[in-house]
C-alpha positions as CSV (number, residue, x, y, z in Angstrom):
1,M,-30.2,-10.0,-2.4
2,S,-30.5,-6.7,-0.5
3,S,-30.6,-3.4,-2.4
4,G,-27.1,-2.5,-1.1
5,K,-25.6,-5.8,-2.4
6,V,-27.4,-5.3,-5.7
7,A,-25.9,-1.8,-6.1
8,Y,-22.4,-3.1,-5.2
9,A,-22.8,-6.1,-7.6
10,S,-23.8,-3.6,-10.3
11,L,-20.7,-1.5,-9.4
12,I,-18.3,-4.4,-9.6
13,S,-19.8,-5.8,-12.8
14,S,-19.4,-2.4,-14.5
15,L,-15.7,-2.4,-14.0
16,P,-13.1,-4.4,-16.1
17,P,-12.0,-7.4,-14.0
18,H,-8.5,-7.5,-12.7
19,P,-6.4,-10.5,-13.8
20,L,-4.5,-12.6,-11.3
21,S,-1.1,-11.2,-12.5
22,L,-0.3,-7.5,-12.6
23,W,1.8,-8.2,-15.7
24,Q,-1.1,-9.7,-17.6
25,I,-2.9,-6.4,-17.8
26,N,-3.1,-5.2,-21.4
27,Y,-5.9,-2.6,-21.0
28,K,-6.1,1.0,-19.9
29,P,-8.1,1.1,-16.7
30,V,-11.1,3.4,-16.4
31,S,-10.2,6.9,-15.5
32,R,-10.4,8.2,-12.0
33,I,-13.4,10.3,-12.9
34,Q,-15.2,7.3,-14.3
35,L,-14.3,5.2,-11.3
36,E,-15.5,7.9,-8.9
37,K,-18.9,8.0,-10.8
38,R,-19.3,4.3,-10.2
39,L,-18.2,4.6,-6.6
40,S,-21.0,7.1,-6.0
41,V,-23.3,4.2,-5.1
42,L,-21.3,3.5,-1.9
43,T,-23.0,4.3,1.3
44,L,-21.7,7.3,3.1
45,Q,-20.0,5.2,5.7
46,D,-18.3,3.0,3.1
47,A,-17.3,6.0,1.1
48,K,-15.6,7.5,4.2
49,I,-13.8,4.2,4.9
50,L,-12.5,4.1,1.3
51,A,-11.4,7.8,1.4
52,A,-9.6,7.2,4.7
53,I,-7.7,4.2,3.5
54,E,-6.6,5.9,0.3
55,A,-5.5,9.0,2.2
56,R,-3.4,6.9,4.4
57,L,-1.8,4.5,1.9
58,H,-1.2,6.5,-1.3
59,W,2.3,7.7,-1.9
60,S,0.9,10.8,-3.8
61,K,-1.1,11.8,-0.7
62,M,1.7,11.2,1.8
63,T,4.2,13.8,0.8
64,N,4.9,15.5,4.1
65,Q,4.9,15.0,7.8
66,A,1.6,16.9,8.3
67,D,-0.2,14.6,6.0
68,I,1.2,11.5,7.7
69,I,0.4,12.6,11.2
70,A,-3.1,13.7,10.2
71,N,-3.9,10.1,9.1
72,K,-2.1,8.2,11.9
73,D,-5.2,7.6,14.0
74,L,-7.3,5.9,11.3
75,T,-9.4,3.1,12.8
76,I,-11.6,0.8,10.8
77,D,-14.2,-1.6,12.2
78,N,-13.3,-4.2,9.6
79,A,-10.7,-6.9,10.2
80,L,-9.8,-7.5,6.6
81,L,-9.5,-3.8,5.7
82,N,-7.4,-3.2,8.9
83,K,-5.2,-6.0,7.8
84,A,-4.7,-4.5,4.4
85,V,-3.8,-1.1,5.8
86,Q,-1.4,-2.5,8.4
87,W,0.4,-4.7,5.9
88,R,0.9,-1.9,3.4
89,L,2.3,0.4,6.2
90,E,4.6,-2.3,7.3
91,L,6.0,-2.7,3.8
92,R,6.6,1.0,3.6
93,L,8.3,1.1,7.0
94,I,10.6,-1.8,6.0
95,M,11.6,0.0,2.9
96,V,12.4,3.2,4.8
97,A,14.5,1.2,7.2
98,L,16.4,-0.4,4.3
99,R,17.0,3.0,2.8
100,Q,18.3,4.5,6.1
101,K,20.6,1.5,6.6
102,Q,22.1,1.7,3.1
103,S,22.6,5.4,3.5
104,G,25.0,4.6,6.4
105,S,22.8,5.2,9.4
106,E,23.9,3.2,12.4
107,T,20.4,3.0,13.8
108,A,16.8,3.4,12.6
109,D,14.8,6.6,12.8
110,L,11.3,5.0,12.7
111,P,7.9,5.3,14.2
112,Q,7.5,3.5,17.6
113,C,5.9,0.2,17.0
114,E,6.6,-3.5,17.4
115,L,8.0,-3.9,13.9
116,S,10.3,-0.9,14.4
117,R,11.7,-2.3,17.6
118,F,12.4,-5.7,15.9
119,I,14.2,-3.9,13.1
120,M,16.3,-1.9,15.5
121,Q,17.2,-5.1,17.5
122,N,18.4,-6.7,14.2
123,W,19.9,-3.6,12.6
124,Q,23.2,-5.3,11.8
125,T,21.6,-8.1,9.6
126,D,21.0,-7.4,6.0
127,D,17.3,-8.3,6.2
128,F,16.7,-7.3,9.8
129,G,15.8,-10.9,10.5
130,L,12.5,-10.4,8.6
131,S,12.9,-12.7,5.6
132,V,10.9,-15.6,7.1
133,R,7.9,-13.3,7.6
134,F,8.6,-11.0,4.6
135,T,10.2,-13.2,1.9
136,W,10.8,-10.2,-0.4
137,V,13.1,-8.2,2.0
138,K,16.5,-9.5,0.8
139,Q,15.6,-9.0,-2.9
140,A,14.4,-5.5,-2.1
141,A,17.6,-4.7,-0.2
142,Q,19.7,-5.9,-3.1
143,L,17.8,-3.9,-5.7
144,L,18.0,-0.8,-3.5
145,A,21.7,-1.3,-3.0
146,S,22.3,-1.6,-6.7
147,H,20.1,1.5,-7.5
148,Q,17.7,-0.6,-9.7
149,A,14.7,1.7,-9.1
150,L,12.5,0.3,-11.8
151,A,13.0,-3.3,-10.7
152,L,12.4,-2.3,-7.1
153,E,9.2,-0.5,-8.1
154,K,8.0,-3.6,-10.0
155,L,8.8,-5.8,-7.0
156,L,6.9,-3.7,-4.5
157,L,3.9,-3.2,-6.8
158,N,3.7,-6.9,-7.6
159,I,3.9,-7.8,-3.9
160,S,1.0,-5.4,-3.1
161,W,-1.0,-6.7,-6.1
162,Q,-0.7,-10.3,-5.0
163,Y,-1.5,-9.5,-1.4
164,Y,-4.7,-7.5,-2.3
165,T,-5.7,-10.3,-4.7
166,T,-5.4,-12.8,-1.9
167,L,-7.5,-10.7,0.4
168,A,-10.1,-10.2,-2.2
169,Q,-10.8,-13.9,-2.5
170,S,-14.2,-14.9,-1.2
171,H,-15.4,-11.3,-1.5
172,Y,-17.5,-10.4,-4.4
173,F,-20.3,-7.8,-3.9
174,D,-19.3,-6.1,-0.6
175,I,-17.2,-3.2,0.6
176,E,-14.2,-5.4,0.9
177,A,-14.4,-6.4,-2.7
178,V,-14.8,-2.8,-3.8
179,I,-11.9,-1.5,-1.8
180,M,-9.6,-4.3,-2.9
181,Y,-10.6,-3.5,-6.5
182,V,-9.8,0.2,-6.0
183,L,-6.4,-0.5,-4.3
184,R,-5.5,-2.7,-7.3
185,W,-6.8,0.0,-9.7
186,D,-4.3,2.3,-8.0
187,I,-1.5,-0.1,-8.6
188,V,-2.4,-0.4,-12.3
189,H,-2.6,3.4,-12.6
190,R,0.7,3.9,-10.8
191,W,2.5,1.5,-13.0
192,Q,1.1,2.9,-16.2
193,Q,2.0,6.5,-15.0
194,Y,5.4,5.4,-13.6
195,D,8.2,7.9,-13.7
196,E,11.4,6.6,-12.3
197,S,12.9,9.9,-11.2
198,L,9.6,11.2,-9.7
199,A,9.1,8.0,-7.8
200,M,12.6,8.2,-6.3
201,R,12.1,11.8,-5.3
202,Q,8.8,11.0,-3.5
203,F,10.4,8.1,-1.7
204,D,13.4,10.3,-0.7
205,K,11.0,12.9,0.7
206,L,9.2,10.3,2.8
207,V,12.5,9.0,4.2
208,D,13.7,12.5,5.0
209,N,10.5,13.1,6.9
210,A,11.1,9.9,8.9
211,L,7.5,8.9,7.9
212,G,5.9,10.2,11.1
213,D,4.2,8.1,13.7
214,F,1.6,6.6,11.4
215,L,1.8,2.9,12.2
216,T,-0.9,1.3,14.3
217,K,1.0,0.2,17.4
218,N,1.2,-3.6,18.1
219,E,1.8,-3.5,21.8
């Protein structure tokens, strides 16, 4: 095993393992400071990749149009990590479209990309015709319409948790394993720090800013 893999194996082994289900978690995760100390073994390139992904995906770091636009051109030379980023951004775009539709908008104000065009072509349907690809859309729309913010938050966190867990399979001591761990750590932290009113204000702010043109275009 190379020295890099040994370091990453040591890093992963020093962290509490994530269970398969988000709702099985009965421990307090390591603090962000402790996590950062362990992540100090990452190579400079891998540390930059992790920082770029976190900057682009985290709600807390995406609070205004300038932040979103600054991160819109992120490119990662890693198929799995690109897939994770794209999926998360698509989830967020769908949620913004649902919010705009339920606020009475007759059309979508979304970034220009293939998914946005599909949504606008199917604007009059409750699920934008996406339920085959995204099975959770109808449930999310119903929870949003009935103002069940907590249930909606749990749904979206659980969807993300399951997706990252699936991507992490077959990755153990590499950068993919590390980043999937960190993204799930973020979910645990978000859930344990959850504040319903704050979460809704952050979401409203993103919707009001129309999210910016941050999606990778699928031309």
